[in-house]
Phi, psi and omega in degrees: 000321177302318182300316183297319180291322178299314182295320186290322180293322181295318177299317185290334188270358185282347183061046179268151178241117182256139179240128179249129180260122179244121181286146181297331178290325177295320183290319178295313177301323180292315182294317179292311184287309186283314185277308185286305182294321178303312179297317176295320178295317183295317182295322179290316181292324178297321180293319184283318189263339184055041180213126185288327178295311176297326177294322174296316178294322177295323180290320176294313177301321181292313181292320177296324179289326180291321181293325182269353186297318179299326179294322180293318179298319180296321181292322184288312184288323177097177184290000000 
């Protein structure tokens, strides 16, 4: 435990300034996929199932499938 605390203190004492760069296309993709499509999938699932728990699961499954869809197409079509 002392080693862990010593490492943590050493990292904090270096006076480093870290910058994280987030591309605007990544931010836009997140907003569209997670927020817009997630909301649409939730509302459709809530209308179909009349259950908030199943609607949440449907929303999660819908957004995850949209995110993984390009990978599936690349595997089917090939290089």
